Each structure stands twice: as structure tokens, then as C-alpha cells.
C-alpha positions as CSV (number, residue, x, y, z in Angstrom):
1,M,-34.0,-1.2,20.4
2,N,-36.5,1.6,19.8
3,K,-34.9,5.0,19.6
4,E,-37.7,6.6,21.7
5,A,-37.1,4.1,24.4
6,T,-33.4,5.2,24.8
7,T,-34.1,9.0,24.7
8,K,-33.8,10.7,28.0
9,L,-34.7,14.2,29.1
10,S,-31.9,16.6,29.8
11,V,-31.4,20.1,31.0
12,T,-29.0,22.6,29.5
13,A,-28.0,25.9,31.0
14,Y,-25.5,28.5,29.8
15,I,-24.3,32.0,30.2
16,P,-24.3,33.9,27.0
17,Y,-21.2,35.9,26.1
18,S,-20.8,38.2,23.2
19,C,-17.6,38.0,21.1
20,E,-17.2,41.8,21.5
21,Q,-17.4,41.7,25.3
22,M,-15.8,38.4,26.3
23,P,-15.1,38.3,30.0
24,L,-11.6,37.8,31.5
25,E,-10.3,34.3,32.2
26,E,-11.0,34.7,35.9
27,Q,-14.6,35.6,35.3
28,L,-15.0,32.6,33.0
29,Q,-13.6,30.3,35.7
30,R,-16.0,31.8,38.3
31,D,-18.9,31.4,35.9
32,L,-17.9,27.8,35.2
33,Q,-17.7,27.0,39.0
34,Q,-21.1,28.6,39.5
35,M,-22.7,26.6,36.7
36,T,-21.1,23.5,38.1
37,R,-22.7,24.2,41.5
38,Y,-26.1,24.8,39.8
39,Y,-25.8,21.5,38.1
40,E,-24.8,19.6,41.3
41,N,-27.7,21.2,43.1
42,Y,-30.1,20.3,40.3
43,T,-29.0,16.7,40.2
44,E,-29.2,16.4,44.0
45,L,-32.7,17.8,44.0
46,K,-33.8,15.5,41.2
47,T,-32.3,12.5,42.9
48,N,-34.1,13.4,46.2
49,I,-37.4,13.9,44.4
50,K,-37.1,10.5,42.7
51,Q,-36.3,8.8,45.9
52,S,-39.2,10.5,47.6
53,E,-41.6,9.5,44.8
54,H,-40.3,5.9,45.0
55,T,-40.7,5.8,48.7
56,S,-44.2,7.2,48.4
57,Y,-45.0,4.7,45.8
58,K,-43.7,1.9,48.0
59,N,-45.8,3.2,50.9
60,I,-48.9,3.3,48.8
61,I,-48.4,-0.3,47.5
62,H,-47.7,-1.5,51.1
63,H,-50.9,0.2,52.3
64,I,-53.0,-1.3,49.5
65,H,-51.6,-4.8,50.2
66,S,-52.1,-4.5,54.0
67,A,-55.7,-3.3,53.5
68,K,-56.3,-6.3,51.2
69,K,-55.0,-8.6,53.9
70,R,-57.1,-7.0,56.6
71,S,-60.1,-7.2,54.4
72,L,-59.5,-10.9,53.7
73,N,-59.0,-11.6,57.4
74,I,-62.3,-9.9,58.3
75,Q,-64.1,-11.9,55.6
76,R,-62.6,-15.2,56.8
77,S,-63.5,-14.6,60.4
78,S,-67.2,-13.7,59.6
């Protein structure tokens, strides 16, 4: 299989920490929880957008096909 065909886009987010000023364990846990929420919100948003795009695409295709059928019916009745 082509390597390009299997490559997918991804998103990476992080909070930079310096070795000299590393936060306490509690802060690291809060940051991890927050980053996890960000990721969950992001994936939910992307999923909803894809579903919306798919629905819109299906509606467009349906509209085109129904317009074709109407056009054919008008031509046959003339």
C-alpha cells in the first residue's frame, strides 16, 4: 500500500515546562485533565463537522437526483 494513502493528519498540543521550574504533581495532574478535556472537545467537534458535511453531501446528491427525475418526468409528459 502507498505510504501517502495511509498517512493521516493529527493534532498535537502540549504545555511547555522548564526543568528549572517544574510544577508540582497536583498541577501536572490538573494540566493533564485539562488537556484531555481539550482533546475530547476537539474530537467531538471534528466528528460533528464530518457528520454535518456528510449529511450536507447526501442532501446535495438527493437534490440533484430528484431534480433529474423531475426533469425527466417533465420531458416525458411533453
